[in-house]
Gaussian input, Z-matrix of N, CA and C with variables (Angstrom, degrees):
# hf/3-21g

backbone

0 1
 N
 C     1     B1
 C     2     B2     1     A1
 N     3     B3     2     A2     1     D1
 C     4     B4     3     A3     2     D2
 C     5     B5     4     A4     3     D3
 N     6     B6     5     A5     4     D4
 C     7     B7     6     A6     5     D5
 C     8     B8     7     A7     6     D6
 N     9     B9     8     A8     7     D7
 C    10    B10     9     A9     8     D8
 C    11    B11    10    A10     9     D9
 N    12    B12    11    A11    10    D10
 C    13    B13    12    A12    11    D11
 C    14    B14    13    A13    12    D12
 N    15    B15    14    A14    13    D13
 C    16    B16    15    A15    14    D14
 C    17    B17    16    A16    15    D15
 N    18    B18    17    A17    16    D16
 C    19    B19    18    A18    17    D17
 C    20    B20    19    A19    18    D18
 N    21    B21    20    A20    19    D19
 C    22    B22    21    A21    20    D20
 C    23    B23    22    A22    21    D21
 N    24    B24    23    A23    22    D22
 C    25    B25    24    A24    23    D23
 C    26    B26    25    A25    24    D24
 N    27    B27    26    A26    25    D25
 C    28    B28    27    A27    26    D26
 C    29    B29    28    A28    27    D27
 N    30    B30    29    A29    28    D28
 C    31    B31    30    A30    29    D29
 C    32    B32    31    A31    30    D30
 N    33    B33    32    A32    31    D31
 C    34    B34    33    A33    32    D32
 C    35    B35    34    A34    33    D33
 N    36    B36    35    A35    34    D34
 C    37    B37    36    A36    35    D35
 C    38    B38    37    A37    36    D36
 N    39    B39    38    A38    37    D37
 C    40    B40    39    A39    38    D38
 C    41    B41    40    A40    39    D39
 N    42    B42    41    A41    40    D40
 C    43    B43    42    A42    41    D41
 C    44    B44    43    A43    42    D42
 N    45    B45    44    A44    43    D43
 C    46    B46    45    A45    44    D44
 C    47    B47    46    A46    45    D45
 N    48    B48    47    A47    46    D46
 C    49    B49    48    A48    47    D47
 C    50    B50    49    A49    48    D48
 N    51    B51    50    A50    49    D49
 C    52    B52    51    A51    50    D50
 C    53    B53    52    A52    51    D51
 N    54    B54    53    A53    52    D52
 C    55    B55    54    A54    53    D53
 C    56    B56    55    A55    54    D54
 N    57    B57    56    A56    55    D55
 C    58    B58    57    A57    56    D56
 C    59    B59    58    A58    57    D57
 N    60    B60    59    A59    58    D58
 C    61    B61    60    A60    59    D59
 C    62    B62    61    A61    60    D60
 N    63    B63    62    A62    61    D61
 C    64    B64    63    A63    62    D62
 C    65    B65    64    A64    63    D63
 N    66    B66    65    A65    64    D64
 C    67    B67    66    A66    65    D65
 C    68    B68    67    A67    66    D66
 N    69    B69    68    A68    67    D67
 C    70    B70    69    A69    68    D68
 C    71    B71    70    A70    69    D69
 N    72    B72    71    A71    70    D70
 C    73    B73    72    A72    71    D71
 C    74    B74    73    A73    72    D72
 N    75    B75    74    A74    73    D73
 C    76    B76    75    A75    74    D74
 C    77    B77    76    A76    75    D75
 N    78    B78    77    A77    76    D76
 C    79    B79    78    A78    77    D77
 C    80    B80    79    A79    78    D78
 N    81    B81    80    A80    79    D79
 C    82    B82    81    A81    80    D80
 C    83    B83    82    A82    81    D81
 N    84    B84    83    A83    82    D82
 C    85    B85    84    A84    83    D83
 C    86    B86    85    A85    84    D84
 N    87    B87    86    A86    85    D85
 C    88    B88    87    A87    86    D86
 C    89    B89    88    A88    87    D87
 N    90    B90    89    A89    88    D88
 C    91    B91    90    A90    89    D89
 C    92    B92    91    A91    90    D90
 N    93    B93    92    A92    91    D91
 C    94    B94    93    A93    92    D92
 C    95    B95    94    A94    93    D93
 N    96    B96    95    A95    94    D94
 C    97    B97    96    A96    95    D95
 C    98    B98    97    A97    96    D96
 N    99    B99    98    A98    97    D97
 C   100   B100    99    A99    98    D98
 C   101   B101   100   A100    99    D99
 N   102   B102   101   A101   100   D100
 C   103   B103   102   A102   101   D101
 C   104   B104   103   A103   102   D102
 N   105   B105   104   A104   103   D103
 C   106   B106   105   A105   104   D104
 C   107   B107   106   A106   105   D105
 N   108   B108   107   A107   106   D106
 C   109   B109   108   A108   107   D107
 C   110   B110   109   A109   108   D108
 N   111   B111   110   A110   109   D109
 C   112   B112   111   A111   110   D110
 C   113   B113   112   A112   111   D111
 N   114   B114   113   A113   112   D112
 C   115   B115   114   A114   113   D113
 C   116   B116   115   A115   114   D114
 N   117   B117   116   A116   115   D115
 C   118   B118   117   A117   116   D116
 C   119   B119   118   A118   117   D117
 N   120   B120   119   A119   118   D118
 C   121   B121   120   A120   119   D119
 C   122   B122   121   A121   120   D120
 N   123   B123   122   A122   121   D121
 C   124   B124   123   A123   122   D122
 C   125   B125   124   A124   123   D123
 N   126   B126   125   A125   124   D124
 C   127   B127   126   A126   125   D125
 C   128   B128   127   A127   126   D126
 N   129   B129   128   A128   127   D127
 C   130   B130   129   A129   128   D128
 C   131   B131   130   A130   129   D129
 N   132   B132   131   A131   130   D130
 C   133   B133   132   A132   131   D131
 C   134   B134   133   A133   132   D132
 N   135   B135   134   A134   133   D133
 C   136   B136   135   A135   134   D134
 C   137   B137   136   A136   135   D135
 N   138   B138   137   A137   136   D136
 C   139   B139   138   A138   137   D137
 C   140   B140   139   A139   138   D138
 N   141   B141   140   A140   139   D139
 C   142   B142   141   A141   140   D140
 C   143   B143   142   A142   141   D141
 N   144   B144   143   A143   142   D142
 C   145   B145   144   A144   143   D143
 C   146   B146   145   A145   144   D144
 N   147   B147   146   A146   145   D145
 C   148   B148   147   A147   146   D146
 C   149   B149   148   A148   147   D147
 N   150   B150   149   A149   148   D148
 C   151   B151   150   A150   149   D149
 C   152   B152   151   A151   150   D150
 N   153   B153   152   A152   151   D151
 C   154   B154   153   A153   152   D152
 C   155   B155   154   A154   153   D153
 N   156   B156   155   A155   154   D154
 C   157   B157   156   A156   155   D155
 C   158   B158   157   A157   156   D156
 N   159   B159   158   A158   157   D157
 C   160   B160   159   A159   158   D158
 C   161   B161   160   A160   159   D159
 N   162   B162   161   A161   160   D160
 C   163   B163   162   A162   161   D161
 C   164   B164   163   A163   162   D162
 N   165   B165   164   A164   163   D163
 C   166   B166   165   A165   164   D164
 C   167   B167   166   A166   165   D165
 N   168   B168   167   A167   166   D166
 C   169   B169   168   A168   167   D167
 C   170   B170   169   A169   168   D168
 N   171   B171   170   A170   169   D169
 C   172   B172   171   A171   170   D170
 C   173   B173   172   A172   171   D171
 N   174   B174   173   A173   172   D172
 C   175   B175   174   A174   173   D173
 C   176   B176   175   A175   174   D174
 N   177   B177   176   A176   175   D175
 C   178   B178   177   A177   176   D176
 C   179   B179   178   A178   177   D177
 N   180   B180   179   A179   178   D178
 C   181   B181   180   A180   179   D179
 C   182   B182   181   A181   180   D180
 N   183   B183   182   A182   181   D181
 C   184   B184   183   A183   182   D182
 C   185   B185   184   A184   183   D183
 N   186   B186   185   A185   184   D184
 C   187   B187   186   A186   185   D185
 C   188   B188   187   A187   186   D186
 N   189   B189   188   A188   187   D187
 C   190   B190   189   A189   188   D188
 C   191   B191   190   A190   189   D189
 N   192   B192   191   A191   190   D190
 C   193   B193   192   A192   191   D191
 C   194   B194   193   A193   192   D192
 N   195   B195   194   A194   193   D193
 C   196   B196   195   A195   194   D194
 C   197   B197   196   A196   195   D195
 N   198   B198   197   A197   196   D196
 C   199   B199   198   A198   197   D197
 C   200   B200   199   A199   198   D198
 N   201   B201   200   A200   199   D199
 C   202   B202   201   A201   200   D200
 C   203   B203   202   A202   201   D201
 N   204   B204   203   A203   202   D202
 C   205   B205   204   A204   203   D203
 C   206   B206   205   A205   204   D204
 N   207   B207   206   A206   205   D205
 C   208   B208   207   A207   206   D206
 C   209   B209   208   A208   207   D207
 N   210   B210   209   A209   208   D208
 C   211   B211   210   A210   209   D209
 C   212   B212   211   A211   210   D210

   B1=1.4464
   B2=1.5275
   B3=1.3181
   B4=1.4633
   B5=1.5200
   B6=1.3405
   B7=1.4584
   B8=1.5275
   B9=1.3342
   B10=1.4702
   B11=1.5226
   B12=1.3017
   B13=1.4641
   B14=1.5344
   B15=1.3227
   B16=1.4639
   B17=1.5233
   B18=1.3328
   B19=1.4719
   B20=1.5321
   B21=1.3338
   B22=1.4675
   B23=1.5204
   B24=1.3249
   B25=1.4635
   B26=1.5201
   B27=1.3270
   B28=1.4651
   B29=1.5251
   B30=1.3227
   B31=1.4656
   B32=1.5226
   B33=1.3235
   B34=1.4566
   B35=1.5268
   B36=1.3150
   B37=1.4623
   B38=1.5227
   B39=1.3203
   B40=1.4634
   B41=1.5383
   B42=1.3210
   B43=1.4616
   B44=1.5170
   B45=1.3213
   B46=1.4586
   B47=1.5259
   B48=1.3228
   B49=1.4635
   B50=1.5232
   B51=1.3188
   B52=1.4532
   B53=1.5202
   B54=1.3176
   B55=1.4639
   B56=1.5273
   B57=1.3283
   B58=1.4615
   B59=1.5234
   B60=1.3505
   B61=1.4640
   B62=1.5284
   B63=1.3287
   B64=1.4682
   B65=1.5271
   B66=1.3062
   B67=1.4652
   B68=1.5271
   B69=1.3273
   B70=1.4592
   B71=1.5307
   B72=1.3284
   B73=1.4677
   B74=1.5264
   B75=1.3087
   B76=1.4683
   B77=1.5272
   B78=1.3228
   B79=1.4668
   B80=1.5279
   B81=1.3473
   B82=1.4667
   B83=1.5233
   B84=1.3175
   B85=1.4696
   B86=1.5247
   B87=1.3054
   B88=1.4710
   B89=1.5184
   B90=1.3314
   B91=1.4640
   B92=1.5244
   B93=1.3465
   B94=1.4583
   B95=1.5183
   B96=1.3183
   B97=1.4688
   B98=1.5204
   B99=1.3177
   B100=1.4576
   B101=1.5236
   B102=1.3329
   B103=1.4653
   B104=1.5284
   B105=1.3020
   B106=1.4638
   B107=1.5267
   B108=1.3092
   B109=1.4582
   B110=1.5264
   B111=1.3303
   B112=1.4681
   B113=1.5265
   B114=1.3174
   B115=1.4617
   B116=1.5215
   B117=1.3091
   B118=1.4609
   B119=1.5349
   B120=1.3259
   B121=1.4667
   B122=1.5258
   B123=1.3149
   B124=1.4656
   B125=1.5230
   B126=1.3205
   B127=1.4664
   B128=1.5233
   B129=1.3283
   B130=1.4620
   B131=1.5210
   B132=1.3249
   B133=1.4620
   B134=1.5266
   B135=1.3141
   B136=1.4648
   B137=1.5327
   B138=1.3152
   B139=1.4589
   B140=1.5395
   B141=1.3334
   B142=1.4775
   B143=1.5259
   B144=1.3189
   B145=1.4682
   B146=1.5229
   B147=1.3266
   B148=1.4506
   B149=1.5286
   B150=1.3153
   B151=1.4605
   B152=1.5259
   B153=1.3273
   B154=1.4613
   B155=1.5186
   B156=1.3160
   B157=1.4687
   B158=1.5208
   B159=1.3146
   B160=1.4648
   B161=1.5242
   B162=1.3351
   B163=1.4613
   B164=1.5227
   B165=1.3232
   B166=1.4645
   B167=1.5240
   B168=1.3189
   B169=1.4629
   B170=1.5285
   B171=1.3209
   B172=1.4699
   B173=1.5253
   B174=1.3316
   B175=1.4678
   B176=1.5316
   B177=1.3154
   B178=1.4576
   B179=1.5165
   B180=1.3127
   B181=1.4657
   B182=1.5237
   B183=1.3309
   B184=1.4648
   B185=1.5254
   B186=1.3317
   B187=1.4621
   B188=1.5242
   B189=1.3188
   B190=1.4702
   B191=1.5277
   B192=1.3038
   B193=1.4637
   B194=1.5218
   B195=1.3452
   B196=1.4609
   B197=1.5216
   B198=1.3300
   B199=1.4663
   B200=1.5124
   B201=1.3168
   B202=1.4698
   B203=1.5260
   B204=1.3253
   B205=1.4689
   B206=1.5285
   B207=1.3148
   B208=1.4549
   B209=1.5279
   B210=1.3251
   B211=1.4598
   B212=1.4478
   A1=111.35
   A2=114.93
   A3=118.15
   A4=112.37
   A5=117.34
   A6=119.55
   A7=111.27
   A8=117.93
   A9=121.43
   A10=111.97
   A11=116.70
   A12=120.43
   A13=111.26
   A14=117.76
   A15=120.03
   A16=113.69
   A17=119.53
   A18=117.36
   A19=112.26
   A20=116.18
   A21=119.53
   A22=111.76
   A23=116.22
   A24=119.83
   A25=110.85
   A26=117.04
   A27=120.29
   A28=111.28
   A29=117.04
   A30=121.05
   A31=110.27
   A32=116.36
   A33=120.49
   A34=111.58
   A35=117.20
   A36=120.50
   A37=111.60
   A38=116.97
   A39=120.77
   A40=109.90
   A41=116.30
   A42=120.32
   A43=112.09
   A44=116.88
   A45=120.67
   A46=110.79
   A47=116.39
   A48=119.92
   A49=111.39
   A50=116.50
   A51=120.31
   A52=112.49
   A53=116.62
   A54=120.14
   A55=111.55
   A56=116.61
   A57=119.98
   A58=110.06
   A59=117.47
   A60=120.56
   A61=110.41
   A62=117.21
   A63=120.79
   A64=111.06
   A65=116.52
   A66=120.36
   A67=109.96
   A68=116.38
   A69=119.84
   A70=111.79
   A71=117.03
   A72=120.45
   A73=110.94
   A74=117.24
   A75=120.09
   A76=110.37
   A77=117.46
   A78=119.21
   A79=110.92
   A80=116.54
   A81=120.09
   A82=111.05
   A83=116.60
   A84=120.27
   A85=111.11
   A86=116.29
   A87=120.07
   A88=110.85
   A89=116.28
   A90=119.69
   A91=111.82
   A92=117.04
   A93=121.27
   A94=114.01
   A95=117.78
   A96=120.77
   A97=110.87
   A98=114.73
   A99=119.40
   A100=111.44
   A101=116.42
   A102=118.87
   A103=109.10
   A104=113.37
   A105=119.60
   A106=111.32
   A107=117.43
   A108=120.71
   A109=111.74
   A110=116.85
   A111=120.39
   A112=110.76
   A113=115.95
   A114=119.83
   A115=110.61
   A116=116.68
   A117=120.75
   A118=110.85
   A119=117.78
   A120=121.33
   A121=110.91
   A122=116.92
   A123=120.54
   A124=111.12
   A125=116.52
   A126=120.18
   A127=110.03
   A128=117.56
   A129=120.10
   A130=111.70
   A131=118.29
   A132=121.19
   A133=111.15
   A134=117.05
   A135=121.45
   A136=111.40
   A137=117.80
   A138=121.82
   A139=114.11
   A140=121.55
   A141=118.79
   A142=113.13
   A143=117.09
   A144=120.02
   A145=109.87
   A146=116.30
   A147=121.37
   A148=110.85
   A149=116.86
   A150=120.24
   A151=111.40
   A152=117.22
   A153=120.10
   A154=112.45
   A155=116.51
   A156=120.44
   A157=110.74
   A158=116.89
   A159=120.62
   A160=110.26
   A161=116.93
   A162=121.47
   A163=110.54
   A164=117.54
   A165=120.64
   A166=112.23
   A167=116.55
   A168=118.62
   A169=111.31
   A170=117.71
   A171=120.24
   A172=110.26
   A173=117.65
   A174=120.40
   A175=110.51
   A176=117.09
   A177=120.32
   A178=112.36
   A179=116.47
   A180=119.32
   A181=111.47
   A182=117.03
   A183=119.54
   A184=110.90
   A185=116.72
   A186=119.44
   A187=111.66
   A188=116.78
   A189=120.39
   A190=110.37
   A191=117.88
   A192=121.07
   A193=111.27
   A194=117.43
   A195=120.12
   A196=109.86
   A197=118.01
   A198=120.67
   A199=112.35
   A200=117.53
   A201=120.96
   A202=110.40
   A203=116.44
   A204=119.78
   A205=112.14
   A206=117.57
   A207=120.04
   A208=113.06
   A209=115.98
   A210=119.88
   A211=111.80
   D1=49.74
   D2=179.74
   D3=-68.08
   D4=-15.79
   D5=178.42
   D6=-70.71
   D7=-13.81
   D8=173.41
   D9=-92.04
   D10=-28.84
   D11=-172.52
   D12=-71.82
   D13=-49.87
   D14=-175.15
   D15=-68.49
   D16=-43.90
   D17=174.60
   D18=-64.48
   D19=-35.07
   D20=176.92
   D21=-63.51
   D22=-40.17
   D23=177.39
   D24=-65.69
   D25=-39.34
   D26=178.94
   D27=-65.92
   D28=-42.22
   D29=178.10
   D30=-64.36
   D31=-40.74
   D32=178.77
   D33=-64.64
   D34=-39.51
   D35=177.39
   D36=-68.30
   D37=-34.31
   D38=175.19
   D39=-62.91
   D40=-43.01
   D41=176.80
   D42=-65.00
   D43=-38.74
   D44=177.92
   D45=-64.28
   D46=-39.50
   D47=176.16
   D48=-62.29
   D49=-39.79
   D50=176.73
   D51=-64.19
   D52=-39.74
   D53=177.57
   D54=-64.86
   D55=-39.99
   D56=177.78
   D57=-65.66
   D58=-39.75
   D59=176.69
   D60=-60.64
   D61=-41.41
   D62=179.60
   D63=-62.99
   D64=-42.68
   D65=179.28
   D66=-61.16
   D67=-46.35
   D68=-179.46
   D69=-65.76
   D70=-37.97
   D71=179.80
   D72=-64.75
   D73=-40.87
   D74=179.58
   D75=-71.23
   D76=-36.03
   D77=177.01
   D78=-63.84
   D79=-41.59
   D80=177.10
   D81=-64.38
   D82=-41.39
   D83=179.62
   D84=-66.82
   D85=-33.83
   D86=179.23
   D87=-66.94
   D88=-36.85
   D89=178.00
   D90=-70.25
   D91=-37.34
   D92=-175.14
   D93=-83.98
   D94=-26.19
   D95=-171.96
   D96=-68.36
   D97=132.16
   D98=178.06
   D99=-98.08
   D100=-15.27
   D101=178.59
   D102=-138.84
   D103=166.62
   D104=-179.67
   D105=-67.02
   D106=-32.74
   D107=-179.65
   D108=-67.29
   D109=-37.94
   D110=178.19
   D111=-65.61
   D112=-42.60
   D113=178.57
   D114=-64.76
   D115=-42.20
   D116=179.30
   D117=-62.30
   D118=-40.27
   D119=178.07
   D120=-65.17
   D121=-40.44
   D122=179.21
   D123=-65.44
   D124=-41.23
   D125=179.68
   D126=-67.57
   D127=-36.84
   D128=178.25
   D129=-66.37
   D130=-29.79
   D131=176.50
   D132=-71.97
   D133=-33.27
   D134=-176.59
   D135=-82.95
   D136=-22.96
   D137=-173.71
   D138=-56.75
   D139=-45.54
   D140=178.78
   D141=-62.97
   D142=-36.84
   D143=177.34
   D144=-66.16
   D145=-38.90
   D146=178.49
   D147=-61.66
   D148=-46.63
   D149=179.87
   D150=-65.93
   D151=-38.81
   D152=177.06
   D153=-64.60
   D154=-41.11
   D155=178.80
   D156=-66.85
   D157=-39.25
   D158=176.83
   D159=-63.61
   D160=-41.43
   D161=177.36
   D162=-61.19
   D163=-45.56
   D164=179.23
   D165=-61.09
   D166=-43.47
   D167=-178.80
   D168=-67.23
   D169=-36.19
   D170=178.12
   D171=-68.38
   D172=-44.88
   D173=178.78
   D174=-61.86
   D175=-41.37
   D176=178.01
   D177=-62.48
   D178=-43.65
   D179=178.65
   D180=-66.78
   D181=-34.45
   D182=176.28
   D183=-64.98
   D184=-40.09
   D185=176.91
   D186=-63.04
   D187=-40.53
   D188=178.13
   D189=-62.93
   D190=-45.18
   D191=-178.67
   D192=-65.25
   D193=-42.75
   D194=177.87
   D195=-63.91
   D196=-40.69
   D197=177.90
   D198=-63.33
   D199=-36.28
   D200=178.40
   D201=-69.77
   D202=-44.60
   D203=-178.84
   D204=-65.80
   D205=-38.11
   D206=-178.99
   D207=-82.21
   D208=-18.21
   D209=-176.44
   D210=-91.18

């Protein structure tokens, strides 16, 4: 079932890229924020992207594991 493994790896890498983007976005916001409220607002904007990227990476890894078990 290699047809599950490669798309799963690609989806997982897409999620990993999203997680790295979230980390960089929060680091940039932390440097720019002059108050705690500004930082909190920036983190709240990044949170949905973070959860979506985490979801993508988990789904991708699940596809890889299912492809390995069935293959």
